C-alpha positions as protocol buffer text, in pm:
chain_id: "A"
residue {
  index: 1
  type: MET
  ca { x: -11764 y: -3879 z: 422 }
}
residue {
  index: 2
  type: THR
  ca { x: -11460 y: -3750 z: 255 }
}
residue {
  index: 3
  type: ASP
  ca { x: -11350 y: -3848 z: -84 }
}
residue {
  index: 4
  type: ALA
  ca { x: -10996 y: -3965 z: -147 }
}
residue {
  index: 5
  type: PRO
  ca { x: -10770 y: -3709 z: -311 }
}
residue {
  index: 6
  type: LEU
  ca { x: -10804 y: -3679 z: -689 }
}
residue {
  index: 7
  type: TRP
  ca { x: -10433 y: -3680 z: -779 }
}
residue {
  index: 8
  type: PRO
  ca { x: -10365 y: -4056 z: -720 }
}
residue {
  index: 9
  type: ARG
  ca { x: -10648 y: -4149 z: -953 }
}
residue {
  index: 10
  type: LEU
  ca { x: -10524 y: -3905 z: -1219 }
}
residue {
  index: 11
  type: TRP
  ca { x: -10171 y: -4033 z: -1181 }
}
residue {
  index: 12
  type: PHE
  ca { x: -10282 y: -4398 z: -1239 }
}
residue {
  index: 13
  type: LEU
  ca { x: -10499 y: -4291 z: -1532 }
}
residue {
  index: 14
  type: THR
  ca { x: -10207 y: -4098 z: -1687 }
}
residue {
  index: 15
  type: MET
  ca { x: -9975 y: -4396 z: -1642 }
}
residue {
  index: 16
  type: ALA
  ca { x: -10231 y: -4632 z: -1799 }
}
residue {
  index: 17
  type: ILE
  ca { x: -10268 y: -4402 z: -2102 }
}
residue {
  index: 18
  type: LEU
  ca { x: -9887 y: -4370 z: -2143 }
}
residue {
  index: 19
  type: PHE
  ca { x: -9845 y: -4748 z: -2116 }
}
residue {
  index: 20
  type: ALA
  ca { x: -10115 y: -4806 z: -2379 }
}
residue {
  index: 21
  type: PHE
  ca { x: -9956 y: -4548 z: -2610 }
}
residue {
  index: 22
  type: TRP
  ca { x: -9607 y: -4698 z: -2564 }
}
residue {
  index: 23
  type: SER
  ca { x: -9738 y: -5050 z: -2630 }
}
residue {
  index: 24
  type: MET
  ca { x: -9911 y: -4929 z: -2947 }
}
residue {
  index: 25
  type: VAL
  ca { x: -9586 y: -4768 z: -3073 }
}
residue {
  index: 26
  type: VAL
  ca { x: -9383 y: -5084 z: -3006 }
}
residue {
  index: 27
  type: VAL
  ca { x: -9637 y: -5304 z: -3184 }
}
residue {
  index: 28
  type: THR
  ca { x: -9656 y: -5064 z: -3483 }
}
residue {
  index: 29
  type: VAL
  ca { x: -9276 y: -5049 z: -3522 }
}
residue {
  index: 30
  type: SER
  ca { x: -9243 y: -5426 z: -3491 }
}
residue {
  index: 31
  type: VAL
  ca { x: -9512 y: -5498 z: -3748 }
}
residue {
  index: 32
  type: THR
  ca { x: -9373 y: -5238 z: -3990 }
}
residue {
  index: 33
  type: ALA
  ca { x: -9021 y: -5380 z: -3960 }
}
residue {
  index: 34
  type: ALA
  ca { x: -9146 y: -5734 z: -4010 }
}
residue {
  index: 35
  type: LEU
  ca { x: -9341 y: -5638 z: -4321 }
}
residue {
  index: 36
  type: THR
  ca { x: -9062 y: -5437 z: -4484 }
}
residue {
  index: 37
  type: MET
  ca { x: -8776 y: -5682 z: -4426 }
}
residue {
  index: 38
  type: ARG
  ca { x: -8707 y: -5945 z: -4686 }
}
residue {
  index: 39
  type: PRO
  ca { x: -8632 y: -6302 z: -4580 }
}
residue {
  index: 40
  type: GLY
  ca { x: -8277 y: -6332 z: -4450 }
}
residue {
  index: 41
  type: GLU
  ca { x: -8243 y: -5970 z: -4331 }
}
residue {
  index: 42
  type: ARG
  ca { x: -8307 y: -6042 z: -3967 }
}
residue {
  index: 43
  type: ASP
  ca { x: -8017 y: -6022 z: -3722 }
}
residue {
  index: 44
  type: GLY
  ca { x: -7821 y: -5799 z: -3959 }
}
residue {
  index: 45
  type: GLN
  ca { x: -7776 y: -6064 z: -4224 }
}
residue {
  index: 46
  type: VAL
  ca { x: -7879 y: -5968 z: -4573 }
}
residue {
  index: 47
  type: ALA
  ca { x: -7982 y: -6243 z: -4809 }
}
residue {
  index: 48
  type: ALA
  ca { x: -7787 y: -6269 z: -5131 }
}
residue {
  index: 49
  type: PRO
  ca { x: -7987 y: -6166 z: -5435 }
}
residue {
  index: 50
  type: GLU
  ca { x: -8132 y: -6448 z: -5635 }
}
residue {
  index: 51
  type: PRO
  ca { x: -7914 y: -6524 z: -5936 }
}
residue {
  index: 52
  type: THR
  ca { x: -8075 y: -6433 z: -6263 }
}
residue {
  index: 53
  type: ALA
  ca { x: -8032 y: -6650 z: -6564 }
}
residue {
  index: 54
  type: VAL
  ca { x: -7865 y: -6480 z: -6855 }
}
residue {
  index: 55
  type: ALA
  ca { x: -8037 y: -6587 z: -7172 }
}
residue {
  index: 56
  type: PRO
  ca { x: -7786 y: -6628 z: -7452 }
}
residue {
  index: 57
  type: PRO
  ca { x: -7844 y: -6430 z: -7767 }
}
residue {
  index: 58
  type: GLU
  ca { x: -7875 y: -6624 z: -8087 }
}
residue {
  index: 59
  type: ARG
  ca { x: -7548 y: -6808 z: -8150 }
}
residue {
  index: 60
  type: PRO
  ca { x: -7377 y: -6664 z: -8460 }
}
residue {
  index: 61
  type: PRO
  ca { x: -7323 y: -6930 z: -8729 }
}
residue {
  index: 62
  type: ALA
  ca { x: -6944 y: -6895 z: -8703 }
}
residue {
  index: 63
  type: VAL
  ca { x: -6942 y: -6987 z: -8331 }
}
residue {
  index: 64
  type: PRO
  ca { x: -6879 y: -7361 z: -8298 }
}
residue {
  index: 65
  type: LEU
  ca { x: -7128 y: -7569 z: -8101 }
}
residue {
  index: 66
  type: ASP
  ca { x: -6862 y: -7667 z: -7844 }
}
residue {
  index: 67
  type: ALA
  ca { x: -6807 y: -7301 z: -7750 }
}
residue {
  index: 68
  type: ALA
  ca { x: -6979 y: -7228 z: -7417 }
}
residue {
  index: 69
  type: PHE
  ca { x: -7189 y: -6914 z: -7365 }
}
residue {
  index: 70
  type: ILE
  ca { x: -7039 y: -6715 z: -7076 }
}
residue {
  index: 71
  type: THR
  ca { x: -7287 y: -6626 z: -6800 }
}
residue {
  index: 72
  type: ALA
  ca { x: -7049 y: -6522 z: -6519 }
}
residue {
  index: 73
  type: ASP
  ca { x: -6738 y: -6310 z: -6473 }
}
residue {
  index: 74
  type: ILE
  ca { x: -6420 y: -6495 z: -6566 }
}
residue {
  index: 75
  type: MET
  ca { x: -6052 y: -6414 z: -6592 }
}
residue {
  index: 76
  type: LEU
  ca { x: -5811 y: -6633 z: -6783 }
}
residue {
  index: 77
  type: GLY
  ca { x: -5435 y: -6610 z: -6809 }
}
residue {
  index: 78
  type: ASP
  ca { x: -5202 y: -6341 z: -6682 }
}
residue {
  index: 79
  type: ALA
  ca { x: -5037 y: -6059 z: -6872 }
}
residue {
  index: 80
  type: THR
  ca { x: -4739 y: -6097 z: -6638 }
}
residue {
  index: 81
  type: PRO
  ca { x: -4703 y: -6471 z: -6569 }
}
residue {
  index: 82
  type: ALA
  ca { x: -4488 y: -6576 z: -6276 }
}
residue {
  index: 83
  type: ALA
  ca { x: -4126 y: -6657 z: -6352 }
}
residue {
  index: 84
  type: GLY
  ca { x: -4088 y: -7021 z: -6443 }
}
residue {
  index: 85
  type: THR
  ca { x: -4447 y: -7061 z: -6570 }
}
residue {
  index: 86
  type: PRO
  ca { x: -4423 y: -7317 z: -6850 }
}
residue {
  index: 87
  type: ALA
  ca { x: -4510 y: -7177 z: -7192 }
}
residue {
  index: 88
  type: ALA
  ca { x: -4774 y: -7450 z: -7231 }
}
residue {
  index: 89
  type: ASP
  ca { x: -4962 y: -7302 z: -6930 }
}
residue {
  index: 90
  type: GLN
  ca { x: -4953 y: -6942 z: -7050 }
}
residue {
  index: 91
  type: HIS
  ca { x: -5223 y: -6768 z: -7254 }
}
residue {
  index: 92
  type: ILE
  ca { x: -5032 y: -6624 z: -7549 }
}
residue {
  index: 93
  type: PHE
  ca { x: -5212 y: -6376 z: -7777 }
}
residue {
  index: 94
  type: TYR
  ca { x: -5225 y: -6540 z: -8118 }
}
residue {
  index: 95
  type: ALA
  ca { x: -5484 y: -6366 z: -8341 }
}
residue {
  index: 96
  type: LEU
  ca { x: -5765 y: -6111 z: -8357 }
}
residue {
  index: 97
  type: PHE
  ca { x: -6027 y: -6105 z: -8631 }
}
residue {
  index: 98
  type: CYS
  ca { x: -6362 y: -5930 z: -8664 }
}
residue {
  index: 99
  type: ASP
  ca { x: -6607 y: -5993 z: -8945 }
}
residue {
  index: 100
  type: ASP
  ca { x: -6984 y: -6033 z: -8972 }
}
residue {
  index: 101
  type: ASP
  ca { x: -7011 y: -5858 z: -8632 }
}
residue {
  index: 102
  type: LEU
  ca { x: -6824 y: -6141 z: -8461 }
}
residue {
  index: 103
  type: LEU
  ca { x: -6493 y: -6075 z: -8287 }
}
residue {
  index: 104
  type: ARG
  ca { x: -6260 y: -6372 z: -8254 }
}
residue {
  index: 105
  type: VAL
  ca { x: -5965 y: -6344 z: -8019 }
}
residue {
  index: 106
  type: THR
  ca { x: -5740 y: -6647 z: -8018 }
}
residue {
  index: 107
  type: THR
  ca { x: -5482 y: -6735 z: -7754 }
}
residue {
  index: 108
  type: THR
  ca { x: -5284 y: -7053 z: -7721 }
}
residue {
  index: 109
  type: GLN
  ca { x: -5542 y: -7174 z: -7465 }
}
residue {
  index: 110
  type: GLU
  ca { x: -5882 y: -7055 z: -7594 }
}
residue {
  index: 111
  type: ILE
  ca { x: -6081 y: -6875 z: -7858 }
}
residue {
  index: 112
  type: VAL
  ca { x: -6315 y: -6600 z: -7740 }
}
residue {
  index: 113
  type: TYR
  ca { x: -6610 y: -6522 z: -7965 }
}
residue {
  index: 114
  type: ALA
  ca { x: -6787 y: -6192 z: -7895 }
}
residue {
  index: 115
  type: ARG
  ca { x: -7082 y: -6044 z: -8080 }
}
residue {
  index: 116
  type: VAL
  ca { x: -6975 y: -5681 z: -8145 }
}
residue {
  index: 117
  type: GLU
  ca { x: -7013 y: -5419 z: -8414 }
}
residue {
  index: 118
  type: CYS
  ca { x: -6695 y: -5471 z: -8614 }
}
residue {
  index: 119
  type: GLY
  ca { x: -6715 y: -5122 z: -8763 }
}
residue {
  index: 120
  type: ARG
  ca { x: -6709 y: -4974 z: -8414 }
}
residue {
  index: 121
  type: TYR
  ca { x: -6410 y: -5179 z: -8300 }
}
residue {
  index: 122
  type: TRP
  ca { x: -6196 y: -5192 z: -8612 }
}
residue {
  index: 123
  type: ILE
  ca { x: -5831 y: -5227 z: -8509 }
}
residue {
  index: 124
  type: PRO
  ca { x: -5565 y: -5205 z: -8781 }
}
residue {
  index: 125
  type: ASP
  ca { x: -5323 y: -5497 z: -8818 }
}
residue {
  index: 126
  type: ASP
  ca { x: -5022 y: -5274 z: -8750 }
}
residue {
  index: 127
  type: VAL
  ca { x: -5169 y: -5195 z: -8406 }
}
residue {
  index: 128
  type: VAL
  ca { x: -5238 y: -5562 z: -8323 }
}
residue {
  index: 129
  type: ARG
  ca { x: -4912 y: -5705 z: -8463 }
}
residue {
  index: 130
  type: PRO
  ca { x: -4677 y: -5590 z: -8179 }
}
residue {
  index: 131
  type: PHE
  ca { x: -4890 y: -5775 z: -7922 }
}
residue {
  index: 132
  type: LEU
  ca { x: -4894 y: -6108 z: -8102 }
}
residue {
  index: 133
  type: GLY
  ca { x: -4693 y: -6369 z: -7912 }
}
residue {
  index: 134
  type: GLU
  ca { x: -4729 y: -6180 z: -7580 }
}
residue {
  index: 135
  type: PRO
  ca { x: -4887 y: -6328 z: -7266 }
}
residue {
  index: 136
  type: VAL
  ca { x: -5243 y: -6203 z: -7230 }
}
residue {
  index: 137
  type: ARG
  ca { x: -5510 y: -6180 z: -6960 }
}
residue {
  index: 138
  type: VAL
  ca { x: -5863 y: -6235 z: -7088 }
}
residue {
  index: 139
  type: THR
  ca { x: -6139 y: -6084 z: -6871 }
}
residue {
  index: 140
  type: ILE
  ca { x: -6510 y: -6120 z: -6934 }
}
residue {
  index: 141
  type: ALA
  ca { x: -6735 y: -5917 z: -6703 }
}
residue {
  index: 142
  type: GLN
  ca { x: -7112 y: -5953 z: -6701 }
}
residue {
  index: 143
  type: GLY
  ca { x: -7339 y: -5657 z: -6635 }
}
residue {
  index: 144
  type: GLU
  ca { x: -7570 y: -5427 z: -6827 }
}
residue {
  index: 145
  type: VAL
  ca { x: -7316 y: -5471 z: -7106 }
}
residue {
  index: 146
  type: VAL
  ca { x: -7076 y: -5764 z: -7133 }
}
residue {
  index: 147
  type: LEU
  ca { x: -6719 y: -5640 z: -7138 }
}
residue {
  index: 148
  type: ALA
  ca { x: -6446 y: -5850 z: -7292 }
}
residue {
  index: 149
  type: SER
  ca { x: -6097 y: -5713 z: -7235 }
}
residue {
  index: 150
  type: PHE
  ca { x: -5755 y: -5838 z: -7332 }
}
residue {
  index: 151
  type: MET
  ca { x: -5441 y: -5703 z: -7168 }
}
residue {
  index: 152
  type: THR
  ca { x: -5077 y: -5772 z: -7256 }
}
residue {
  index: 153
  type: ILE
  ca { x: -4756 y: -5697 z: -7068 }
}
residue {
  index: 154
  type: ALA
  ca { x: -4652 y: -5469 z: -7352 }
}
residue {
  index: 155
  type: GLY
  ca { x: -4917 y: -5228 z: -7228 }
}
residue {
  index: 156
  type: GLY
  ca { x: -5188 y: -5297 z: -7478 }
}
residue {
  index: 157
  type: THR
  ca { x: -5545 y: -5326 z: -7355 }
}
residue {
  index: 158
  type: MET
  ca { x: -5839 y: -5390 z: -7582 }
}
residue {
  index: 159
  type: ARG
  ca { x: -6191 y: -5358 z: -7440 }
}
residue {
  index: 160
  type: PHE
  ca { x: -6509 y: -5448 z: -7625 }
}
residue {
  index: 161
  type: GLU
  ca { x: -6876 y: -5411 z: -7535 }
}
residue {
  index: 162
  type: ALA
  ca { x: -7041 y: -5731 z: -7651 }
}
residue {
  index: 163
  type: GLU
  ca { x: -7396 y: -5859 z: -7681 }
}
residue {
  index: 164
  type: GLY
  ca { x: -7278 y: -6207 z: -7591 }
}
residue {
  index: 165
  type: VAL
  ca { x: -6952 y: -6394 z: -7539 }
}
residue {
  index: 166
  type: TRP
  ca { x: -6872 y: -6758 z: -7607 }
}
residue {
  index: 167
  type: LEU
  ca { x: -6553 y: -6940 z: -7508 }
}
residue {
  index: 168
  type: ARG
  ca { x: -6395 y: -7243 z: -7667 }
}
residue {
  index: 169
  type: ALA
  ca { x: -6106 y: -7407 z: -7482 }
}
residue {
  index: 170
  type: LEU
  ca { x: -5822 y: -7536 z: -7696 }
}
residue {
  index: 171
  type: GLY
  ca { x: -5614 y: -7843 z: -7628 }
}
residue {
  index: 172
  type: ASP
  ca { x: -5679 y: -8114 z: -7371 }
}
């Protein structure tokens, strides 16, 4: 009686071990990927982050109740309005005051109230005066710090870091 050659049995055993190892690797990678992906990341699509509510700071007493707390980025007006834009539709820089750590910027369309340190952002009247009556773009950007900026065609840009910003629309 002769035994069959040893090499075919070793070859099948080697293939069985390689197949088992490969299957284990595939299962491990699949499970790891499934556990580390957040919902919505499958098929290359990333889920948008959940919006976080911005809690308003305490409303300063000088901010009227009809002024809305700003929780998203906004841009109002244009420092260079298109030709033919009626004056009633433009945002014209009208006044800037800061007292009791409350900045008030008034345009012909809105009043922006921003809680800032007035001593840090003191702007002399002779610097503000040339920009009065000019079209203005008001930008409020949310982030770690709320930025309120005001830009005029005359080249003036004022930027303030605020603890909170409220907006009151005028007219209508």
